[in-house]
C-alpha positions in Angstrom: 122.5 130.7 121.5 126.1 129.9 122.5 128.6 127.3 121.0 130.4 125.2 123.9 131.9 122.8 121.7 132.6 122.2 118.3 134.0 118.4 117.0 135.2 117.8 113.4 136.4 114.3 112.3 137.7 113.9 108.9 135.8 117.1 107.6 137.4 118.6 104.6 140.7 117.4 105.5 140.6 118.4 109.4 141.3 115.0 110.9 140.3 115.7 114.4 139.9 119.0 116.0 137.8 120.1 119.0 136.8 123.8 119.3 136.2 124.1 123.1 134.8 127.5 123.1 132.6 127.2 126.8 130.0 129.6 125.6 132.8 132.6 125.4 134.3 134.7 122.8 136.9 132.4 121.0 140.0 133.4 118.5 141.3 130.8 116.5 144.8 131.3 114.8 146.2 129.5 111.9 148.1 129.9 108.6 146.4 129.7 105.5 145.0 126.2 104.4 144.9 125.1 108.3 140.9 124.7 108.3 139.7 128.2 109.8 137.1 128.6 107.3 136.3 125.1 107.4 135.3 125.4 111.1 132.5 127.8 109.8 131.5 125.4 106.8 131.2 122.7 109.4 129.2 124.8 111.9 126.8 125.2 108.6 126.9 121.8 107.3 125.9 120.6 110.6 122.6 122.5 110.7 121.9 123.3 107.1 123.8 120.9 104.8 125.6 123.7 103.4 128.9 125.4 103.5 129.3 128.9 104.4 128.9 130.1 101.0 125.5 128.4 100.8 126.4 125.6 98.7 125.3 122.1 98.7 127.5 120.4 96.6 130.9 121.2 98.0 133.5 118.4 99.2 133.1 117.0 102.6 135.4 114.2 102.5 139.0 114.3 103.6 141.2 114.2 100.3 144.6 112.5 99.8 148.1 114.0 98.3 146.4 112.6 94.8 143.5 115.1 95.3 141.3 112.0 95.4 138.9 111.2 98.4 140.0 108.9 101.1 137.7 105.7 101.2 136.2 104.2 104.1 136.2 107.3 106.3 133.5 108.3 108.8 133.0 112.1 108.3 131.4 113.7 111.3 130.5 117.1 112.7 129.4 117.6 116.2 128.3 120.6 118.2 127.1 121.0 121.7 125.3 124.2 122.0 123.6 126.1 124.9 120.0 127.8 123.8 118.6 130.8 125.1 116.6 129.3 128.0 120.2 127.9 129.3 119.2 124.1 127.7 121.7 122.2 126.3 121.5 120.6 122.9 124.1 118.2 121.2 123.8 117.7 117.5 125.6 115.4 115.4 126.1 114.4 111.7 128.1 111.7 110.3 128.7 111.2 106.6 129.9 107.7 105.3 130.5 105.8 102.0 128.1 102.7 101.3 129.8 99.4 100.0 127.8 96.6 98.9 129.2 93.3 98.3 126.9 91.4 95.5 126.8 87.5 95.4 129.5 86.0 94.0 131.8 88.9 93.8 135.2 89.0 95.7 135.1 92.9 96.2 132.6 95.3 97.3 131.4 98.1 95.2 130.9 101.6 96.0 127.1 102.3 96.4 126.7 106.0 97.6 126.9 107.8 100.5 124.6 108.0 104.1 124.2 110.6 106.2 123.1 109.7 110.0 121.2 112.5 112.4 121.8 112.4 116.1 120.0 114.6 118.6 121.6 114.2 122.3 123.4 111.0 121.1 120.0 109.5 119.7 119.8 108.6 116.3 116.7 110.5 114.3 115.4 110.8 110.9 116.7 113.8 108.8 113.1 115.0 109.0 113.0 115.2 112.7 116.4 116.9 112.8 115.7 119.6 110.2 112.2 120.4 112.2 114.3 120.9 115.4 116.6 123.1 113.5 113.5 125.2 111.9 112.4 125.5 115.6 115.4 126.9 116.6 115.9 129.6 113.9 114.9 130.1 110.0 118.0 129.4 108.0 118.3 133.1 106.4 118.2 134.7 110.0 120.6 132.3 111.1 123.3 133.2 108.4 122.2 137.0 108.7 123.3 137.0 112.2 126.2 134.9 111.9 127.7 136.1 109.1 129.0 139.9 109.4 129.3 140.4 105.6 125.8 138.6 104.9 123.6 141.5 105.1 125.5 143.8 102.8 127.0 141.2 100.3 124.2 138.3 100.1 121.1 140.5 100.3 119.5 142.6 97.9 119.0 146.3 98.5 115.3 146.1 98.5 115.5 143.1 101.4 118.0 145.1 103.3 115.9 148.3 103.3 112.5 146.1 103.9 114.4 144.7 107.0 115.4 148.0 108.4 112.2 149.2 108.0 110.9 146.5 109.7 113.2 146.4 112.5 113.3 150.4 113.0 110.1 151.2 111.7 109.0 153.4 108.6 107.6 156.9 109.1 104.2 157.7 107.9 103.3 160.5 105.7 101.6 162.0 108.6 104.6 162.0 110.6 106.6 163.9 107.9 103.8 166.7 107.3 103.8 167.2 110.9 107.5 167.7 111.2 107.1 170.7 109.1 104.5 173.5 109.1 105.5 174.3 105.4 104.2 170.8 104.3 100.1 171.7 106.0 98.8 171.9 102.5 100.4 168.9 100.9 97.4 166.6 101.9 94.8 168.7 99.9 97.0 168.8 96.9 97.7 165.2 97.0 93.8 164.3 97.5 94.6 160.6 98.2 97.0 159.9 95.5 100.5 158.7 96.3 103.4 161.3 96.4 105.0 159.6 93.9 102.4 159.4 91.5 101.3 162.7 91.8 104.8 164.0 91.4 104.7 162.3 88.0 101.5 163.6 87.2 102.7 167.2 87.9 105.9 166.9 86.0 104.0 165.4 82.7 101.5 168.6 83.1 104.6 170.7 83.7 106.0 169.5 80.5 102.9 170.0 78.6 102.2 173.9 79.9 106.1 174.6 78.7 105.3 173.4 75.3 102.0 175.4 75.3 104.0 178.4 76.6 106.5 178.1 73.8 103.5 177.5 71.1 101.3 180.6 72.1 103.5 183.3 71.1 103.9 182.2 67.8 100.1 181.7 67.3 99.5 185.0 68.4 102.3 186.4 65.8 100.5 184.2 63.1 97.0 185.7 64.1 98.4 189.2 64.2 100.0 189.1 60.8 97.0 187.4 59.5 94.9 190.3 60.1 93.1 192.1 57.3 93.1 195.8 56.6 90.2 197.7 57.8 88.1 199.8 55.7 88.0 203.4 56.0 84.3 203.5 56.6 83.0 202.5 60.2 80.7 199.6 60.4 77.4 201.6 60.9 78.2 203.5 57.7 78.8 200.2 55.6 75.8 198.9 57.1 73.6 201.8 56.2 75.1 201.9 52.6 74.3 198.1 52.2 70.8 198.8 53.1 70.3 201.4 50.6 71.9 199.3 47.9 69.5 196.4 48.6 66.6 198.5 48.6 67.4 200.0 45.1 68.2 196.6 43.7 64.6 195.2 44.9 63.3 198.4 42.9 65.0 197.5 39.9 63.9 193.8 39.9 60.3 195.2 40.2 61.0 197.4 37.0 62.4 194.7 35.1 59.2 192.4 36.1 57.2 195.0 34.9 59.2 195.4 31.4 59.2 191.2 30.9 55.2 191.3 31.5 54.1 194.1 30.0 50.2 194.7 29.8 49.6 194.3 26.2 51.9 191.5 25.9 50.2 189.8 28.8 46.7 189.9 27.2 47.9 188.8 24.0 49.6 186.0 25.7 46.3 185.0 27.5 44.3 185.1 24.3 47.1 183.1 22.3 46.7 180.6 25.3 42.8 180.5 24.8 43.3 180.1 20.8 45.4 177.2 21.3 43.0 175.3 23.8 40.2 176.2 21.4 42.2 174.7 18.3 43.1 171.5 20.1 39.2 170.9 21.1 38.1 171.6 17.3 41.1 169.2 16.1 39.9 166.3 18.7 36.0 166.9 17.1 37.3 166.4 13.4 39.2 163.2 14.4 36.3 161.8 16.2 33.8 162.5 13.4 36.2 160.7 11.1 36.4 157.6 13.5 32.8 157.4 13.6 32.4 157.1 9.9 34.2 153.6 10.2 33.0 152.5 13.5 30.8 150.0 12.2 33.3 148.4 9.8 35.7 148.3 12.6 33.3 146.2 14.9 32.3 144.0 11.7 36.1 143.6 11.7 36.4 142.4 15.1 33.3 139.7 14.7 34.8 138.5 11.6 38.4 138.2 13.3 37.0 136.3 16.4 35.0 133.7 13.9 38.2 133.2 12.1 40.1 132.3 15.5 37.7 130.1 16.2 37.7 128.1 12.7 41.4 127.9 13.0 41.4 126.4 16.4 39.1 123.8 15.2 40.5 122.7 12.1 44.0 122.4 14.0 41.8 120.2 16.7 40.4 117.9 13.4 43.9 117.5 12.2 45.3 116.4 15.4 42.6 113.8 15.9 43.8 112.8 12.2 47.3 112.3 12.9 46.4 110.2 15.9 44.1 108.1 14.1 46.5 107.4 11.4 49.1 106.4 13.9 46.7 104.1 15.5 46.3 102.4 12.3 49.8 101.6 11.6 50.2 100.5 15.2 47.3 97.7 15.0 48.7 96.3 11.7 52.5 96.1 13.2 50.6 94.2 16.3 48.8 91.9 13.8 51.7 91.0 12.1 53.3 90.4 15.5 50.7 88.0 16.6 50.8 86.2 13.4 54.6 85.6 13.3 54.1 84.4 17.0 51.5 81.8 16.5 53.5 80.3 13.3 56.4 80.1 15.8 54.6 78.5 18.6 52.8 76.2 15.8 56.3 74.9 14.7 57.7 74.1 18.1 58.2 70.1 18.4 58.8 67.9 21.5 62.5 67.7 22.5 63.3 64.0 23.7 66.7 64.0 25.2 67.4 61.9 28.3 64.1 60.2 28.2 65.9 56.6 28.7 67.8 57.4 31.9 66.8 58.2 35.5 67.3 61.9 36.1 68.3 60.6 40.2 71.0 57.9 39.5 71.6 58.2 35.8 70.6 54.4 35.0 68.6 53.1 32.0 65.0 53.2 32.5 62.8 49.9 31.6 61.1 50.3 28.1 57.8 50.6 29.3 58.3 53.2 31.9 60.5 55.3 29.1 57.3 54.9 26.8 55.1 55.9 29.4 57.2 58.9 30.3 57.1 59.7 26.3 53.3 59.6 26.2 53.1 61.7 29.2 55.3 64.5 28.0 53.8 64.6 24.3 50.4 65.0 26.0 51.5 67.8 28.2 53.3 69.1 25.5 50.5 69.3 22.9 48.0 70.5 25.5 50.3 73.1 26.2 50.9 74.1 22.6 47.3 74.4 21.8 46.4 76.4 25.0 49.3 78.8 23.7 47.9 79.2 20.0 44.4 79.5 21.2 45.4 82.8 23.6 47.6 84.2 20.5 44.6 83.5 18.0 42.3 85.1 20.9 44.4 88.1 21.0 44.6 88.4 17.1 40.8 88.2 16.9 40.2 91.0 19.1 42.5 93.4 16.9 41.1 91.9 13.7 38.9 94.6 12.2 40.1 97.6 14.3 42.3 98.9 11.6 39.3 99.2 9.1 37.0 100.7 11.6 39.7 103.6 12.3 40.5 104.1 8.9 37.1 104.5 7.9 36.7 107.1 10.6 39.9 108.9 8.9 38.2 108.9 5.5 35.1 110.6 7.2 37.0 113.2 8.9 38.9 114.2 5.8 35.6 115.5 4.2 35.0 117.8 7.5 38.7 119.0 7.4 38.3 120.2 3.4 34.9 122.1 4.9 36.8 123.6 7.8 39.8 124.7 5.7 37.5 126.0 3.1 35.6 128.0 6.0 38.8 129.5 7.0 40.2 130.4 3.9 36.7 132.3 3.2 37.0 134.0 6.6 40.6 135.2 5.8 39.2 136.6 2.6 36.4 138.8 4.2 39.0 139.8 6.9 41.2 141.1 4.4 38.9 143.1 2.5 37.4 144.7 5.1 40.8 145.8 6.6 41.5 147.3 3.3 37.9 149.1 3.3 38.5 150.7 6.5 42.2 151.7 5.5 40.9 153.7 2.3 38.0 154.9 4.4 40.4 156.3 6.8 43.2 157.6 4.1 40.3 159.5 2.4 39.1 161.5 5.3 40.4 165.1 5.2 43.1 166.7 7.2 41.8 168.9 10.4 43.0 172.1 8.9 40.4 171.5 5.9 37.9 172.3 8.2 37.0 176.1 8.1 36.5 176.2 12.1 40.3 174.4 12.8 41.8 176.5 9.7 40.3 179.9 11.4 41.9 178.8 15.0 45.3 178.1 13.1 45.5 181.2 11.7 44.5 182.9 14.9 47.3 181.5 16.6 49.9 182.7 13.9 48.7 186.3 14.1 48.8 186.2 18.2 52.5 184.6 18.1 53.7 187.2 15.4 52.1 190.2 17.5 53.8 188.7 20.7 57.3 188.8 19.0 57.2 192.1 17.7 56.2 193.6 21.2 58.8 191.4 23.0 61.5 192.8 20.4 60.6 196.4 20.9 61.0 195.9 24.9 64.5 194.1 24.8 66.3 197.7 24.9 64.7 198.6 28.0 65.2 195.2 29.7 68.8 195.4 28.9 69.4 198.8 30.5 67.5 197.9 33.7 69.6 194.5 33.8 72.7 196.7 33.5 71.9 198.8 36.1 71.2 195.8 38.4 74.5 194.5 37.7 76.0 197.5 38.8 74.3 197.5 42.3 75.3 193.9 42.7 79.1 195.0 42.3 78.6 197.5 45.1 76.8 195.4 47.2 79.7 192.6 47.0 82.1 195.5 47.6 80.4 196.6 51.1 79.7 192.9 52.1 83.8 192.2 51.6 84.2 195.3 53.7 82.3 194.2 56.5 83.9 190.5 55.8 87.0 192.0 56.7 85.8 193.8 59.6 84.3 190.8 61.1 87.8 188.7 60.4 89.6 191.6 62.3 87.4 191.3 65.3 87.6 187.6 65.2 91.5 187.8 65.1 91.9 190.4 68.0 89.3 188.1 69.7 91.5 185.0 69.1 94.6 187.0 70.4 92.6 187.8 73.5 91.8 184.4 74.0 95.5 183.2 73.4 96.6 185.7 75.9 94.3 184.7 78.5 95.1 181.3 78.0 98.9 181.9 78.2 98.2 184.0 81.7 96.1 180.8 83.0 99.1 178.4 82.0 101.1 180.9 83.8 99.5 180.7 86.7 99.1 177.0 86.6 103.0 176.6 85.8 103.7 178.4 89.1 101.1 176.2 91.1 102.8 172.9 89.8 106.0 174.7 90.6 105.0 175.2 94.2 103.5 171.3 94.6 106.8 169.8 93.2 108.8 172.1 95.7 106.0 170.5 98.3 107.1 167.2 97.0 110.9 167.6 97.4 110.3 169.3 100.7 108.5 166.4 101.6 110.8 163.8 100.5 113.9 165.7 101.8 111.9 165.6 105.4 111.1 161.8 104.9 114.7 161.3 104.2 115.8 162.8 107.1 113.1 161.5 109.6 113.7 158.1 108.2 117.3 158.0 108.0 117.9 159.3 111.3 115.3 156.8 113.0 117.1 153.9 111.2 120.7 155.3 112.0 119.7 156.0 115.7 119.4 152.3 116.0 122.9 151.5 115.1 126.4 152.5 116.8 128.8 152.8 113.8 126.8 151.7 110.5 125.0 154.3 108.6 122.4 154.2 105.7 121.9 155.7 102.8 118.2 155.3 101.9 117.4 157.7 99.1 119.1 158.6 96.0 118.7 162.2 94.2 117.9 161.6 90.3 119.0 163.9 87.6 115.5 165.0 87.1 115.6 166.0 91.0 113.2 162.9 91.8 114.2 160.9 95.0 114.6 157.1 94.6 114.6 154.5 97.1 118.3 152.4 97.7 119.7 151.0 100.7 123.6 151.3 101.0 125.7 151.0 104.4 128.5 153.4 104.9 130.8 154.1 107.5 132.1 157.5 108.5 130.7 158.6 105.1 132.3 155.8 103.2 130.1 153.6 101.4 130.6 149.6 101.7 131.7 149.0 98.3 134.7 151.1 99.3 135.3 150.2 102.7 138.3 147.9 103.4 137.7 144.5 105.1 138.0 146.1 108.8 135.6 148.3 108.1 133.0 145.7 106.4 133.4 143.5 109.4 132.7 146.6 111.8 129.7 147.4 110.2 128.7 143.9 109.9 128.8 143.3 113.7 127.0 146.5 114.5 124.4 145.6 112.2 124.2 142.0 113.8 124.0 143.5 117.3 121.0 145.6 116.3 119.2 142.8 114.1 119.9 139.9 116.7 118.0 142.1 119.7 115.0 143.1 117.2 114.8 139.0 116.7 115.5 137.9 120.2 118.1 135.3 118.9 121.7 135.6 119.2 123.6 132.7 117.4 127.7 132.5 117.3 129.1 135.0 115.1 132.2 133.8 112.8 134.2 136.5 111.9 136.8 135.6 109.0 139.9 137.2 108.5 139.4 138.9 111.9 143.3 140.1 111.8 142.4 142.9 109.2 140.3 144.8 112.1 142.5 146.1 114.8 139.4 147.2 117.0 136.5 144.8 116.8 133.4 145.8 118.4 131.8 143.9 121.2 128.6 142.5 120.9 126.1 140.5 123.1 126.3 137.3 120.8 129.4 135.0 121.2 132.2 136.0 118.6 134.3 133.3 117.0 137.3 135.1 115.4 139.4 133.5 112.6 142.9 135.1 112.6 145.4 134.5 110.0 148.5 133.5 111.5 151.5 132.3 109.7 153.3 131.2 112.9 150.5 128.6 113.5 150.7 125.8 111.1 148.2 124.2 112.8 144.7 125.6 114.4 145.5 127.2 117.8 142.6 128.2 120.0 142.8 131.2 122.5 139.9 132.1 124.7 139.5 134.7 127.2 140.6 132.7 130.1 143.8 131.4 128.1 144.5 135.0 127.1 144.5 136.0 130.7 146.7 133.3 131.7 149.4 133.9 129.1 149.4 137.6 130.2 150.1 136.6 133.8 
């Protein structure tokens, strides 16, 4: 894309200016605040509604001396472009105030702004206009290839790095490994894992190993200091001694058992057990004989107790029936009295004659004959109802009459039966009490078991055998104490030998633990060396990748060089993207250096994208040697002598030179 012509009208203070570039490089001279940057703002606003600083809300209008916008002006920018296919395109935008006059008002009121869009002189909608611009180039790409500082100052380093890799191509791990034979083992080491991830794993494991290697000597020293002192005898001699002591102890245990269960004592204990069994059987026979003497009386007592229980239950039933009958008599007498009172009450009722002489419907006095008829009819109905009610009450009273006397007669008859039943219960209770006393006296009079010769003889035999056994046991106590003491001595020797063998076992376990720790230390040291080699290969890989990638990207640029990696404190390599010029980082460059590397970057990126819009170089006076570019250059130079904008093309420069 080439700029043929750019026209500004009332745009940011520029009243009327035409930049006639004719698709060639142009240098615009002017003092500060004469409108050089306004040319860039106008071109960007024409395309994207923003100024060169990417702002939408900037002031487009021309301001007066009081700093306020001058009203009723049309602010226009028009550009004639030559596209890549040599086709020409004219774009124009007009920004103007909108004033309206309401009905009944003398003055117009400000109602906002309007923006008109034109393509090749034909008014179009904003959407059509924006779609045409988007077809030509993306806004970000346009700014990237138009502004030499955009790449380094507006884009994040990750965006810059990604763009460089897209343009110049990244290097694969296979490329890096193939570049150095020393990296041949790296794929097998990584095992499909990313190099950065593997490096983190190796560093973490190496840290663990270092900590373990520091702890192992301390553990070995602790185990060594804890080794017990070995006995003077060897293990075979100690084990043989232990076997002899255990055999000797078994013999002493057998001797103690023989003393405790001596032959005479065992025989006496057997005879004592038999005598106790016989004594218990004799006592049981005596008790059974005594119980047999009163067995008949006990059965008679049980029969009498059963008769007594039945007599008591019969007496209780009759007493309950008597109480119910007495209650029934009282209830009947009360109901008869109530019926009498009710009969007298009904019999005393008289006919009420109020309201007989007036009509109940209209309230007028009735004729005498009708009054008499009404009275006779009412009196007849009253007497009939009263007679009927008295008959009903009398019938109910007659039904209850005589019933109390019947119930009372039954009560009197039952009283005699109750007295007889109570007398029978008393007789049975006396018989039961007498029989119980007889059984108790017979039981108390029975002789004790020892009164019988057989039981007494067995009791004496048991006492004699127990005394004889106690005497024999006392005589064996001294021998038993001697054997027990010898067993204690043997036990003490056994414990001493077992403790010596335990110390030997502990010593052997300690030596085995020391050997295990030493083997672990050796294995960790070998693993540490392997990890060190893997880290070395990772670092070697990264250095090779840095060199390959940096060389590949830098080879695409004439002046600009790029630092793509940073070496960290821990030896790792992190990604970055910083532009340098002759070893000077972009942040430390002067303005001229920044413009030079910016133009160099635009040249390469424009070739890759196949799009070369005009490049606006602000403060171009700071660069003594501006690199040439395939794209058209519009250089903006600060010139104190030029109080208004002055344009110089290649043709005018040649004319002035001649």
